[in-house]
C-alpha distance (Angstrom), angle and dihedral (degrees) to the residues before:
residue distance angle dihedral
M1 . . .
Q2 3.83 . .
T3 3.71 116.1 .
P4 3.82 109.0 -115.9
N5 3.84 121.0 -119.2
L6 3.79 102.0 -100.1
P7 3.70 128.8 -170.9
T8 3.83 122.3 -121.7
H9 3.86 102.4 -140.8
S10 3.77 114.0 114.6
D11 3.93 96.5 -134.9
T12 3.97 88.9 50.5
C13 3.79 90.2 48.8
V14 3.92 89.3 52.4
Y15 3.80 89.1 48.4
L16 3.76 92.0 51.3
L17 3.76 94.0 45.1
Q18 3.84 88.5 54.1
S19 3.86 89.0 49.8
A20 3.83 89.8 50.2
I21 3.76 89.5 53.3
K22 3.80 92.4 53.1
S23 3.83 92.7 46.8
R24 3.87 93.7 40.3
D25 3.75 90.3 -131.6
P26 3.70 108.6 156.3
F27 3.85 95.1 -179.4
I28 3.79 95.9 60.4
G29 3.80 91.2 46.5
R30 3.81 91.4 52.5
C31 3.77 91.0 46.4
I32 3.83 89.8 53.6
H33 3.91 89.9 47.5
A34 3.85 88.0 53.6
R35 3.75 93.0 47.7
I36 3.93 90.7 53.1
I37 3.69 90.6 52.3
K38 3.78 95.2 44.3
H39 3.79 94.8 50.3
G40 3.70 94.5 39.2
L41 3.87 95.3 -126.9
C42 3.70 117.1 -171.7
L43 3.82 104.1 -88.8
G44 3.77 97.1 -139.8
V45 3.76 119.9 179.9
F46 3.81 91.7 -109.0
L47 3.87 93.3 54.5
I48 3.80 93.2 45.9
N49 3.74 91.3 47.6
N50 3.75 90.3 55.9
L51 3.91 91.2 46.0
L52 3.85 88.0 49.0
N53 3.86 89.1 48.9
F54 3.77 93.5 48.8
Y55 3.82 93.7 53.1
S56 3.89 90.7 45.0
K57 3.80 93.9 47.9
T58 3.84 94.2 46.6
G59 3.89 92.8 48.6
S60 3.82 98.9 -108.8
F61 3.79 92.0 134.4
S62 3.84 94.8 162.5
D63 3.88 92.0 53.5
A64 3.79 89.4 43.7
H65 3.79 90.8 53.2
R66 3.81 92.7 47.3
V67 3.81 90.8 50.0
F68 3.73 89.4 48.2
D69 3.93 94.2 48.5
E70 3.84 90.5 50.3
M71 3.82 94.1 51.1
P72 3.77 109.7 116.2
L73 3.81 91.4 -159.6
K74 3.76 125.1 29.6
T75 3.68 125.5 -160.4
T76 3.74 126.4 -161.7
F77 3.79 87.0 -104.2
S78 3.86 86.5 58.1
W79 3.69 94.2 53.4
N80 3.85 92.5 44.1
T81 3.90 90.5 50.2
I82 3.79 94.6 55.4
L83 3.80 89.6 38.2
S84 3.81 90.7 56.8
A85 3.80 91.5 48.4
Y86 3.81 90.3 56.5
A87 3.81 93.9 42.6
K88 3.78 95.0 48.8
G89 3.83 90.6 42.8
G90 3.85 88.2 60.5
N91 3.77 91.7 -114.7
L92 3.79 97.1 128.5
V93 3.86 94.9 155.3
S94 3.91 90.1 64.4
A95 3.76 90.2 36.9
R96 3.85 92.5 56.5
Q97 3.82 91.2 44.4
L98 3.80 91.6 51.8
F99 3.87 91.0 44.2
Y100 3.71 92.9 61.9
Q101 3.73 90.7 50.0
I102 3.89 92.5 58.9
P103 3.74 109.0 110.5
Q104 3.74 97.4 -145.2
P105 3.84 110.5 7.0
D106 3.83 110.2 -160.2
S107 3.87 130.9 -160.6
V108 3.94 89.0 -76.3
S109 3.78 91.9 56.0
W110 3.78 93.3 50.6
T111 3.81 93.2 41.1
T112 3.83 90.3 50.2
M113 3.79 88.6 57.2
I114 3.79 92.5 46.8
V115 3.75 92.4 48.5
G116 3.80 91.4 48.1
Y117 3.83 92.3 52.4
N118 3.68 93.5 44.8
H119 3.79 97.3 49.2
L120 3.81 93.9 49.6
G121 3.86 92.3 47.9
Y122 3.87 97.5 -105.2
F123 3.92 88.0 131.6
N124 3.86 97.2 157.8
S125 3.83 89.4 50.8
A126 3.86 89.9 50.8
I127 3.83 89.3 50.1
A128 3.82 92.4 47.9
T129 3.83 92.1 46.5
F130 3.84 90.1 52.1
L131 3.84 91.3 51.2
H132 3.84 90.5 47.6
M133 3.93 86.9 49.9
L134 3.78 90.7 55.3
S135 3.88 93.9 48.1
S136 3.85 87.2 51.1
G137 3.77 89.9 59.3
I138 3.77 96.0 -114.8
S139 3.91 116.3 142.7
P140 3.73 115.2 -130.6
T141 3.86 124.4 -125.9
Q142 3.81 128.1 -135.4
F143 3.83 86.4 -100.3
T144 3.75 90.7 53.4
F145 3.75 90.5 51.6
T146 3.74 95.8 48.5
N147 3.83 91.5 52.2
V148 3.76 98.6 44.1
L149 3.84 89.8 47.0
S150 3.73 89.3 50.7
S151 3.86 88.1 54.2
C152 3.85 90.5 49.1
A153 3.89 89.5 51.1
A154 3.90 92.5 48.6
T155 3.92 90.4 51.6
Q156 3.84 95.3 33.5
A157 3.87 87.8 -125.7
L158 3.79 93.4 166.2
D159 3.71 95.1 165.8
V160 3.81 94.9 54.5
G161 3.81 88.4 40.0
K162 3.87 91.3 60.4
K163 3.82 89.3 47.7
V164 3.74 89.3 52.9
H165 3.77 88.1 48.6
S166 3.89 90.8 54.2
F167 3.87 86.7 55.7
V168 3.77 92.1 50.5
V169 3.82 91.3 54.2
K170 3.92 90.4 44.2
L171 3.81 91.7 53.1
G172 3.92 90.6 45.2
L173 3.88 93.4 -119.0
S174 3.77 94.8 128.6
G175 3.71 91.0 104.3
A176 3.81 95.9 56.0
V177 3.70 106.2 107.1
C178 3.79 95.1 -145.2
V179 3.81 93.0 51.3
A180 3.78 93.2 45.5
N181 3.86 89.4 50.0
S182 3.76 89.0 51.2
L183 3.78 89.9 52.1
L184 3.81 90.6 48.6
N185 3.74 90.7 52.0
M186 3.82 93.6 47.1
Y187 3.70 92.2 50.4
A188 3.81 92.7 45.5
K189 3.79 93.4 49.9
C190 3.76 92.7 45.8
G191 3.84 89.7 52.7
D192 3.90 96.4 -117.3
S193 3.87 98.5 132.2
I194 3.85 93.7 164.5
M195 3.86 90.3 62.8
A196 3.74 93.3 40.3
K197 3.83 90.4 55.2
I198 3.94 90.1 46.3
V199 3.82 89.5 53.6
F200 3.86 92.3 44.6
D201 3.87 94.1 47.6
R202 3.86 91.1 49.3
M203 3.79 95.5 51.2
R204 3.91 109.4 107.3
L205 3.67 92.1 -168.7
K206 3.91 119.1 40.9
D207 3.72 127.9 178.5
T208 3.70 130.4 -163.1
S209 3.87 90.8 -89.9
S210 3.90 88.2 59.2
W211 3.87 92.2 55.0
N212 3.83 91.4 43.2
S213 3.85 91.6 53.3
M214 3.86 93.6 53.8
I215 3.84 92.9 41.7
S216 3.90 91.7 50.2
M217 3.89 90.4 46.8
H218 3.83 93.0 50.6
M219 3.83 91.2 48.1
Q220 3.78 89.9 47.7
F221 3.83 92.5 53.7
G222 3.84 91.5 45.7
R223 3.89 94.5 -110.1
L224 3.75 92.8 135.4
D225 3.81 96.3 163.4
L226 3.86 92.2 55.0
A227 3.86 89.5 47.7
L228 3.86 93.7 50.2
A229 3.78 92.3 43.6
L230 3.88 90.6 58.4
F231 3.76 91.8 43.1
D232 3.71 91.1 54.2
Q233 3.88 90.0 50.7
M234 3.99 91.4 56.5
S235 3.69 112.0 105.7
D236 3.85 94.6 -157.8
P237 3.87 112.7 13.1
D238 3.68 113.5 -165.3
I239 3.89 127.4 -145.0
V240 3.80 89.6 -88.6
S241 3.79 88.7 58.2
W242 3.82 91.7 52.9
N243 3.80 90.8 44.3
S244 3.79 91.3 52.0
I245 3.82 89.0 56.7
I246 3.72 96.2 41.5
T247 3.81 94.9 44.4
G248 3.69 92.5 44.3
Y249 3.82 92.6 53.1
C250 3.90 86.7 52.7
Q251 3.76 94.8 48.2
Q252 3.91 91.7 49.5
G253 3.79 92.4 48.8
Y254 3.88 97.9 -106.6
N255 3.79 92.8 125.4
I256 3.81 94.8 156.8
N257 3.79 90.8 53.9
A258 3.77 88.6 51.0
L259 3.74 90.2 53.7
K260 3.79 93.3 45.1
T261 3.85 90.9 50.9
F262 3.76 89.4 50.2
A263 3.82 91.3 52.3
F264 3.86 90.4 47.4
M265 3.73 90.4 51.2
L266 3.83 93.4 52.7
K267 3.80 89.7 49.2
N268 3.80 102.7 41.8
S269 3.87 105.1 27.6
S270 3.72 132.2 67.8
L271 3.90 88.3 -146.9
K272 3.79 120.0 111.8
P273 3.74 118.2 -135.0
D274 3.76 115.6 -108.6
N275 3.73 130.0 -149.2
F276 3.89 92.2 -85.8
T277 3.91 90.0 53.0
L278 3.79 91.6 49.7
G279 3.84 93.3 42.8
S280 3.90 90.1 52.8
V281 3.84 95.8 47.9
L282 3.82 91.8 45.3
S283 3.85 86.9 51.4
A284 3.76 89.8 51.8
C285 3.88 90.3 51.9
A286 3.80 87.2 48.1
N287 3.80 92.2 51.4
L288 3.73 91.0 49.7
E289 3.82 90.1 44.4
S290 3.86 85.3 -132.8
L291 3.72 106.7 158.2
K292 3.86 91.9 176.4
L293 3.84 94.6 57.2
G294 3.77 91.3 41.4
K295 3.80 91.8 54.4
Q296 3.94 89.5 49.9
I297 3.84 88.8 54.2
H298 3.77 89.4 45.9
A299 3.87 88.8 54.2
H300 3.73 90.6 50.9
I301 3.91 90.7 51.0
L302 3.79 89.0 52.2
R303 3.88 94.7 47.7
A304 3.76 90.3 48.5
D305 3.84 91.8 49.7
V306 3.82 93.7 -127.4
D307 3.72 118.5 176.3
T308 3.89 107.5 -107.3
T309 3.85 97.8 -175.6
G310 3.84 94.0 90.2
A311 3.70 136.0 31.3
V312 3.72 96.1 -20.4
G313 3.80 92.7 51.6
N314 3.93 90.2 52.1
A315 3.91 89.4 50.1
L316 3.85 88.6 50.3
I317 3.79 90.3 51.8
S318 3.78 92.4 48.4
M319 3.81 91.1 48.8
Y320 3.81 94.8 49.8
A321 3.73 93.5 44.4
K322 3.72 96.1 49.0
S323 3.72 92.9 43.5
G324 3.74 94.4 58.2
S325 3.70 101.5 -98.4
V326 3.73 103.2 107.4
E327 3.79 91.4 152.6
I328 3.92 91.1 67.8
A329 3.77 91.0 43.1
Q330 3.81 88.0 55.3
R331 3.81 92.3 49.0
I332 3.88 90.5 52.2
V333 3.89 88.4 52.3
E334 3.79 89.7 48.0
L335 3.83 90.4 51.2
S336 3.79 98.9 44.2
G337 3.81 97.2 31.7
T338 3.84 126.9 -133.3
S339 3.85 97.1 -84.4
T340 3.78 91.7 90.8
L341 3.85 97.3 35.0
N342 3.75 108.6 121.5
V343 3.79 125.6 -153.5
K344 3.86 94.9 -105.4
A345 3.82 91.9 56.8
F346 3.87 92.0 42.9
T347 3.82 89.9 50.6
S348 3.83 92.4 49.8
L349 3.90 89.0 45.9
L350 3.82 88.7 50.2
D351 3.85 92.0 50.2
G352 3.77 88.3 50.7
Y353 3.87 90.8 54.2
V354 3.86 90.5 43.6
K355 3.87 88.0 55.4
I356 3.75 94.2 53.6
G357 3.90 90.3 40.9
D358 3.88 94.7 -118.3
I359 3.77 107.1 124.2
K360 3.87 97.3 161.5
P361 3.76 98.7 81.5
A362 3.79 90.4 49.8
R363 3.76 90.6 54.6
E364 3.80 91.1 50.1
I365 3.85 89.9 52.0
F366 3.87 90.7 46.2
N367 3.79 92.2 51.5
S368 3.81 90.3 51.0
L369 3.75 94.9 51.8
K370 3.83 109.2 108.0
C371 3.85 95.5 -154.6
C372 3.86 115.1 29.9
D373 3.68 112.4 179.5
V374 3.82 130.2 -166.5
I375 3.74 93.6 -78.7
A376 3.72 95.8 52.5
W377 3.84 91.3 49.2
T378 3.79 92.6 47.1
A379 3.79 91.0 49.2
M380 3.77 93.3 52.0
I381 3.84 92.4 47.2
V382 3.82 94.0 48.1
G383 3.81 88.7 45.2
Y384 3.92 91.0 57.4
A385 3.80 89.9 47.9
Q386 3.63 96.4 49.0
N387 3.76 89.3 53.5
G388 3.75 91.1 53.2
L389 3.83 92.5 -105.6
I390 3.84 92.9 132.0
S391 3.83 97.1 156.9
D392 3.73 89.9 49.6
A393 3.84 92.6 50.0
L394 3.75 89.9 48.4
A395 3.90 92.8 47.6
L396 3.82 90.9 50.6
F397 3.82 92.3 46.3
R398 3.77 90.8 51.3
A399 3.88 87.5 48.4
M400 3.77 88.1 52.0
I401 3.78 91.6 54.0
R402 3.83 90.9 46.1
E403 3.79 102.2 43.0
G404 3.74 111.1 -5.4
P405 3.86 130.9 77.9
K406 3.89 115.9 -61.3
P407 3.82 107.8 -88.1
N408 3.74 110.7 -115.8
N409 3.83 131.4 -150.7
Y410 3.77 91.9 -84.3
T411 3.87 92.5 54.2
L412 3.72 93.7 49.3
A413 3.74 91.3 46.6
A414 3.74 92.8 48.1
V415 3.89 93.0 48.8
L416 3.83 91.6 45.1
S417 3.93 87.7 50.4
V418 3.78 89.9 57.0
F419 3.71 94.2 46.6
S420 3.83 89.9 47.7
S421 3.73 89.7 61.7
L422 3.73 90.1 52.9
A423 3.79 91.8 47.5
S424 3.77 90.1 -135.8
L425 3.78 106.5 161.0
D426 3.82 96.8 179.4
H427 3.84 92.7 52.8
G428 3.77 89.9 44.0
K429 3.71 92.7 53.6
Q430 3.73 91.0 50.5
L431 3.85 90.8 55.0
H432 3.87 88.0 46.2
A433 3.78 89.4 59.5
I434 3.79 92.5 45.0
S435 3.83 88.5 51.9
I436 3.82 90.2 52.2
R437 3.82 91.9 50.7
L438 3.82 89.7 49.8
E439 3.87 90.2 47.7
E440 3.83 90.8 -124.6
V441 3.75 98.7 122.3
P442 3.87 94.0 93.7
S443 3.85 86.6 61.3
V444 3.66 110.6 107.8
S445 3.87 95.2 -140.5
V446 3.88 89.3 54.0
G447 3.82 92.5 43.1
N448 3.82 90.0 50.1
A449 3.76 91.3 49.5
L450 3.85 91.5 47.9
I451 3.83 90.0 53.1
T452 3.75 90.6 51.5
M453 3.84 93.9 44.1
Y454 3.78 94.0 50.8
S455 3.80 94.0 43.8
R456 3.83 92.8 50.4
S457 3.80 91.1 43.4
G458 3.86 93.2 54.1
S459 3.76 101.2 -105.2
I460 3.76 103.4 115.2
K461 3.73 88.8 160.0
D462 3.81 93.1 64.7
A463 3.78 89.6 41.9
R464 3.88 87.9 58.3
Q465 3.77 93.0 49.8
V466 3.72 91.0 52.5
F467 3.63 93.6 47.6
H468 3.80 94.2 49.5
R469 3.73 88.3 56.2
I470 3.76 98.2 53.7
C471 3.75 104.4 24.5
S472 3.81 93.5 94.3
Y473 3.89 91.3 64.0
G474 3.83 98.1 19.2
D475 3.69 124.6 117.0
T476 3.91 134.2 -132.2
L477 3.83 89.9 -75.0
T478 3.86 89.8 57.4
W479 3.86 94.1 54.2
T480 3.81 92.2 39.3
S481 3.72 93.7 52.3
M482 3.87 91.3 52.1
I483 3.85 91.7 46.6
L484 3.80 89.7 50.3
G485 3.76 91.1 46.8
L486 3.75 95.4 51.7
A487 3.74 93.4 43.8
Q488 3.80 90.8 52.9
H489 3.80 89.7 51.3
G490 3.84 92.1 55.7
L491 3.90 89.9 -107.6
G492 3.82 92.0 127.7
N493 3.84 97.1 150.0
E494 3.83 90.4 52.3
A495 3.89 89.4 46.6
I496 3.86 88.3 54.5
V497 3.84 92.1 49.4
V498 3.84 90.8 51.5
F499 3.89 89.5 47.7
E500 3.80 93.1 50.7
K501 3.78 91.2 47.7
M502 3.79 89.2 51.7
L503 3.79 90.2 54.0
K504 3.81 88.6 45.8
I505 3.83 94.8 58.9
N506 3.85 91.6 43.0
I507 3.82 99.3 -109.8
K508 3.77 102.8 153.6
P509 3.90 114.7 -124.3
D510 3.85 118.0 -138.5
H511 3.80 130.6 -155.9
I512 3.91 91.5 -81.6
T513 3.77 91.6 52.8
F514 3.77 89.5 57.8
V515 3.77 93.3 48.0
G516 3.82 83.6 58.4
V517 3.69 97.8 50.1
L518 3.70 95.0 41.5
S519 3.80 88.7 50.9
A520 3.93 88.4 50.6
C521 3.84 87.2 55.6
T522 3.81 92.4 47.6
H523 3.75 93.4 53.6
M524 3.75 93.5 48.0
G525 3.92 96.3 43.4
L526 3.73 91.1 -118.4
V527 3.82 97.2 152.8
E528 3.73 101.1 162.3
Q529 3.75 93.1 45.1
G530 3.78 90.5 47.9
K531 3.79 90.7 53.3
S532 3.83 90.2 48.9
Y533 3.79 91.6 54.3
F534 3.83 92.5 46.6
N535 3.80 89.7 54.7
L536 3.84 91.0 44.1
M537 3.85 89.9 54.5
K538 3.80 92.6 52.3
N539 3.84 103.5 35.0
V540 3.77 104.0 32.4
H541 3.89 105.1 26.4
Y542 3.79 93.4 31.2
I543 3.76 93.6 -135.3
E544 3.82 114.1 155.6
P545 3.77 109.6 -133.1
T546 3.70 118.6 -113.5
S547 3.84 130.8 -153.2
S548 3.92 86.9 -91.1
H549 3.79 90.9 57.9
Y550 3.80 94.1 47.7
A551 3.82 90.5 45.9
C552 3.76 88.3 55.3
M553 3.79 94.6 51.7
I554 3.85 90.3 48.2
D555 3.71 88.3 51.0
L556 3.74 91.7 47.7
F557 3.79 91.3 55.0
G558 3.70 95.9 40.8
R559 3.82 97.9 51.6
A560 3.74 89.3 49.9
G561 3.73 89.7 54.9
L562 3.81 94.3 -111.7
L563 3.86 90.4 130.6
E564 3.90 95.2 154.2
E565 3.79 90.2 51.4
A566 3.76 89.3 48.9
Y567 3.79 92.2 50.5
N568 3.82 92.2 47.4
F569 3.73 89.7 49.1
I570 3.83 90.7 54.9
R571 3.81 90.8 47.9
N572 3.78 91.9 53.8
M573 3.77 96.6 45.9
P574 3.83 113.7 125.7
I575 3.76 89.6 -141.0
E576 3.85 130.1 57.5
P577 3.77 109.8 -88.9
D578 3.78 109.2 -115.1
V579 3.88 133.1 -154.7
V580 3.71 93.0 -81.2
A581 3.73 93.2 54.3
W582 3.79 95.8 49.4
G583 3.79 91.3 37.7
S584 3.86 88.9 56.5
L585 3.69 92.8 53.4
L586 3.76 93.9 46.5
S587 3.82 89.8 51.2
S588 3.82 90.2 53.0
C589 3.77 89.5 48.5
R590 3.74 90.4 55.9
V591 3.77 93.0 50.6
H592 3.80 94.3 46.1
K593 3.83 94.3 37.7
N594 3.79 99.0 -123.8
V595 3.77 104.5 155.5
D596 3.83 99.5 179.7
L597 3.60 96.1 54.5
A598 3.80 93.2 40.4
K599 3.84 87.4 59.4
V600 3.76 91.7 53.2
A601 3.85 93.3 46.6
A602 3.90 92.1 47.0
E603 3.80 89.7 49.0
K604 3.79 93.9 51.5
L605 3.85 91.8 44.6
L606 3.71 93.7 50.3
L607 3.79 91.8 49.8
I608 3.84 86.5 60.8
D609 3.77 95.9 39.9
P610 3.82 114.5 15.2
N611 3.86 94.7 -173.2
N612 3.82 96.9 48.6
S613 3.77 102.3 137.4
G614 3.81 91.4 -166.6
A615 3.76 93.9 62.2
Y616 3.80 91.5 53.9
S617 3.83 92.7 45.6
A618 3.75 94.9 45.8
L619 3.81 93.2 48.6
A620 3.85 92.4 46.6
N621 3.81 90.2 47.0
T622 3.88 89.3 50.3
F623 3.84 89.2 52.7
S624 3.89 89.9 45.6
A625 3.92 92.2 48.6
C626 3.78 89.0 55.6
G627 3.78 93.9 44.6
K628 3.61 96.9 -110.4
W629 3.81 95.0 135.8
D630 3.76 98.1 162.3
A631 3.86 92.4 56.4
A632 3.87 89.9 46.6
A633 3.76 90.4 51.6
K634 3.83 91.1 49.5
V635 3.96 89.8 53.5
R636 3.82 91.5 47.3
K637 3.91 89.5 49.4
S638 3.80 90.3 48.7
M639 3.70 88.3 52.1
K640 3.70 94.1 49.7
D641 3.93 93.0 46.5
R642 3.85 88.2 54.6
A643 3.70 91.4 48.0
V644 3.76 91.7 -122.0
K645 3.87 109.3 159.9
K646 3.70 120.3 -142.6
E647 3.90 115.1 -130.1
Q648 3.73 108.8 -109.9
G649 3.67 119.6 -128.9
F650 3.89 117.4 -124.0
S651 3.71 138.4 160.1
W652 3.80 131.5 -156.9
V653 3.66 140.2 -167.2
Q654 3.86 132.2 -166.0
I655 3.71 118.6 -134.4
K656 3.83 119.7 173.8
N657 3.78 94.9 -11.2
K658 3.76 92.0 -53.1
V659 3.84 123.6 110.0
H660 3.92 117.7 -138.3
T661 3.74 115.0 -163.0
F662 3.87 125.5 -161.3
G663 3.78 134.7 -169.6
V664 3.81 130.9 -164.9
E665 3.85 107.2 -69.3
D666 3.75 88.5 3.9
A667 3.93 111.3 -165.6
L668 3.73 101.1 168.5
H669 3.69 105.8 76.1
P670 3.90 116.4 105.3
Q671 3.83 90.8 -127.8
R672 3.78 92.6 47.3
D673 3.81 95.9 128.9
A674 3.75 95.2 46.5
I675 3.95 89.3 48.1
Y676 3.75 94.2 52.1
R677 3.85 91.8 46.9
M678 3.79 88.7 52.5
I679 3.75 97.1 47.0
S680 3.94 90.7 45.6
K681 3.77 87.7 51.9
I682 3.80 93.0 46.6
W683 3.80 91.3 47.2
K684 3.81 93.3 56.1
E685 3.81 92.2 45.6
I686 3.77 96.8 51.3
K687 3.79 93.4 47.8
K688 3.84 86.3 55.1
I689 3.81 90.4 59.5
G690 3.73 96.1 46.9
F691 3.81 111.4 -77.3
V692 3.81 114.1 142.5
P693 3.88 115.1 -166.3
D694 3.88 113.7 -120.0
T695 3.85 100.3 -133.2
N696 3.77 88.3 177.1
S697 3.78 85.8 75.2
V698 3.82 87.9 71.8
L699 3.73 101.2 78.4
H700 3.82 96.7 -162.3
D701 3.81 130.8 93.2
L702 3.73 99.3 -106.5
E703 3.92 140.5 131.5
Q704 3.75 115.6 -80.4
E705 3.76 93.5 -116.3
V706 3.76 92.4 54.0
K707 3.68 90.7 47.2
E708 3.79 91.3 55.0
Q709 3.72 91.7 49.3
I710 3.79 91.0 54.3
L711 3.83 90.6 48.4
R712 3.83 90.8 51.2
H713 3.79 90.4 55.6
H714 3.85 99.0 49.8
S715 3.75 111.8 140.2
E716 3.78 96.1 -113.8
K717 3.83 91.4 53.0
L718 3.82 90.5 50.9
A719 3.76 90.1 51.3
I720 3.65 91.3 50.2
A721 3.75 94.0 50.4
F722 3.84 89.5 48.1
A723 3.96 90.3 50.4
L724 3.84 91.4 49.0
I725 3.74 90.5 53.4
N726 3.78 95.9 47.8
T727 3.90 106.4 38.4
P728 3.85 132.2 65.3
E729 3.72 119.3 -96.0
H730 3.82 119.7 -85.9
T731 3.89 93.1 20.9
T732 3.88 117.9 130.0
L733 3.81 116.4 -103.4
R734 3.78 118.4 -139.9
I735 3.78 116.7 -161.5
M736 3.79 128.7 178.4
K737 3.77 127.4 -157.2
N738 3.75 129.3 -176.1
L739 3.92 95.7 -147.6
R740 3.75 135.2 44.7
V741 3.75 113.8 -71.7
C742 3.82 110.5 -109.7
N743 3.78 123.6 -122.4
D744 3.87 95.1 -108.9
C745 3.83 93.1 50.1
H746 3.85 89.5 48.1
S747 3.73 90.6 53.0
A748 3.81 93.9 40.5
I749 3.77 92.6 51.8
K750 3.83 93.6 50.9
Y751 3.86 87.6 58.0
I752 3.84 93.0 43.2
S753 3.94 89.9 55.3
L754 3.75 87.1 51.9
L755 3.82 92.8 47.5
V756 3.71 100.7 45.8
K757 3.77 94.8 34.3
R758 3.91 93.9 -128.7
E759 3.72 135.2 120.6
I760 3.82 110.6 -115.4
I761 3.75 117.6 -161.9
V762 3.81 115.4 -160.5
R763 3.83 122.6 -172.3
D764 3.81 112.1 -163.6
A765 3.76 129.7 176.9
T766 3.78 92.7 -71.6
R767 3.79 113.1 23.5
F768 3.75 151.0 -12.1
H769 3.83 123.0 -86.3
H770 3.79 116.0 -158.4
F771 3.92 107.5 -159.3
K772 3.78 116.1 -164.7
D773 3.72 135.0 154.1
G774 3.71 92.7 -8.7
S775 3.85 99.8 -49.1
C776 3.74 139.5 87.7
S777 3.73 131.8 -131.6
C778 3.72 91.8 -128.2
Q779 3.89 90.5 62.7
D780 3.78 87.6 -132.1
Y781 3.71 93.0 -65.7
W782 3.83 109.5 118.5
C-alpha cells in the first residue's frame, strides 16, 4: 500500500488523527505518527493525547501504552484515555492499578472504572466504586448513573438503587431520558412496581424504551391488563414492544395468547419478527405440545431465511422434542452440530428421549457438548434415574462431583426427588452425605427433598430431624412435606399437631397441605375433625376442593363404616366422580361387607374404566367375604371373558444394593428352601405366643388347612423371612408391597416383630406400617 501524502502541521495532524479514529483506519493513523516523528513536530500535549486516543480507540493497546509511557507531561485526559483502553479491553487489574496512580481522578476516571466493572459483570465492585466516588466529592454524570443503576438492577440492590435515585434528583438529572429509563429498569428488576410507575408517570419525555420497560415489568408480574393498556397507548411500538407482550404471555402460561399476538403482528405490522420473537412463539408451541403450529412457525422461518444455527435452532429443537417428534429434533442437531446447542434445548431433547425410553442418544449428545453446566448434568442424571438406570445415574452424579460443575441445591433436590420415588434409603443417605459435604443441607429446597425422600423410604425419624433443622425458615412446602410424611406413616395425631402449629405461625397452607391433613384424619378415623378441616379449606382459606380432597373425604367416611354418608357425599359432589372416588367407596364396601353398595360403586367405576381389574377384584372379594361364592365366581369369570388381568401382588426388599422380589408361593428365588424353612419355623413360633391365622383373608372356598398354607406363603411374609436370614440381628427390616397388606399379614407381622425383637417397616399401596414389639403404628386402623 502506498503511503499517502500527509501534511506536517500539528493542527492538521490532530484533525487527521481524529478522522482516523472515526473511520477506524489504523494504517492512516500509523502513517501520521511516522510523519510526526520524521519531521520532528512539536510533541505538544494536545497532539500526543490525540495520538494516544487513536491507538486506544483502534485497539492498539501496546502502542497506546508505549506512547503514554513516553509522554513527558500527562494530563487527566491522558490518564483517562489509557485507563479506558484497559477497562474496555477487560484488563481491570491493570486498570485499577493505573486508576490509583492518577494524580487527580475526575468524574470520567471514576465513571470509566464503574463502566468497566458493570460491563464485565462485577456489579458489586461497580456499586462500591460509585459509593467511593461520592465520598470523594466527585459528581456523577448521566453515564455514571446509567451504569451504576444497571449494576443495582443486576444484583437487585434496591436499597442502594434508591440512594442513587436520591442523588439523581439532587443533581437535577431526573429529566434525562437515559437516566430515567435506567431508574425504571432498576425498579422493575428489583420488583418495586410502585416506584417504577412513579418514575414513569413523572417523565416528561418518554422514548420507546421507557414504554417497553413498563410493559415488560407488568407482564413479568402477571398484570397483563396494565401491560396491554400501555401497549395500546404506544404510537409506534417497536419489535421489543411486541416481544415483551409475546414473551410475557409465554412466561405467564398464556401460550395461545402469545401465538395470537404473533399472528396479529405479522398481519398488522410492518415489523419483521427477530430471533427473540421466534424463540418465544416456538416456546409457546412447545408448551402446548402443538406439533402442527410448531411446523407452521418452522415453515415461516424457512421462508424468511432466518439463521437457525443459534437461538432459533435451539428453540426449534425444544419445540420438536417436547411435541413428541424427537426424530426431527435429532436431525436439526445433526445439521447444525452440537457447538451451538444450549442447555434448554438439550434438556428438552433429553426429556424427549426419556419419554420414548431411549437414553443412549441423549448421553451421546451430552458427551459431545463442550460446555455442560449444572442444568445439563442434572437433566442427564435425572434422565437415567427416570428410566430405571440407577447405577448409571449414581455413576454420573459421582463424575459430576469429581470432574463436573459443583452440584447446586437444585441438582441435589432433583436427584433426591428421583430417589424418593424409588424409596431407596441407601441411595438417599449417600446423597444426604454429599449434600452435607457441599454445605447445601441448609437450603430449603434440599431440606424439603430430604424430608420427602426419608418419608417415602420409610425413615420418618430422619425426616423429622431434617424438618426440625429447617422448619424455622422453611416454606409451605417444608411443612406440607412433613405433614404428608407423618400421615403416610400412620402418625395422624402428630401430623395434625404440625398442621395446627403451621397455622399458628401464619404459614399459609395450600391444596396439597390439606390433602395431607385430610389423609391424616382418614388414617386415624377422625371423621368430625376431617369434616372441620374440609370446611376450613373451603370457607377460610378459599381453596377450591380438587378430586384428591373429595377422595380423602370419601375414604374418611368409608373407612369409618359410614358408607351411606360416603355415597351421599359422592352424589353431591360438584365435580364428576372419578375412578379414585368410586374405587375408594368400593374398597370400603369390601372391608365392611356391603354387597349392595359395592355393586353400585363397581358399576360406576367400570363405566369410567371398563378394564379396571381392581373393580372386578374388589367386587369379587366383597361377595367372597360375605360367603356369596357363586356371585364371586361369576365376577371372576366375567373378568376372564373380558381378558382383564388381575394385578398380581408382590413384595420386595433391598439387601446390599440388590432388590429381591417375591410373589405368593414364590418358588423361583435361589434361597427358596431356606426361606420356606424360616417362614415355617416363624409360623409355628408365633402361633405359640397367641397368633391366630385369619383364614377369612383367603377369599376362596377352600379347606381351612389349604387357606392357612396360602396365608403362610404370602409375599410379604416370604420377604421378611428372606430378610431375617440375610441381615444382622436387631437391624430394621424394610419391606415394600404393591397392594394393600391383608389382615392376616398385618396380624402376623405384629407377632413376628415381637418374636424376633426387630422393627419391621412395611410400605403397602397406601401407607407405611411400623411394626415393633407386637404393635403397629397404624393402631390396627388402615
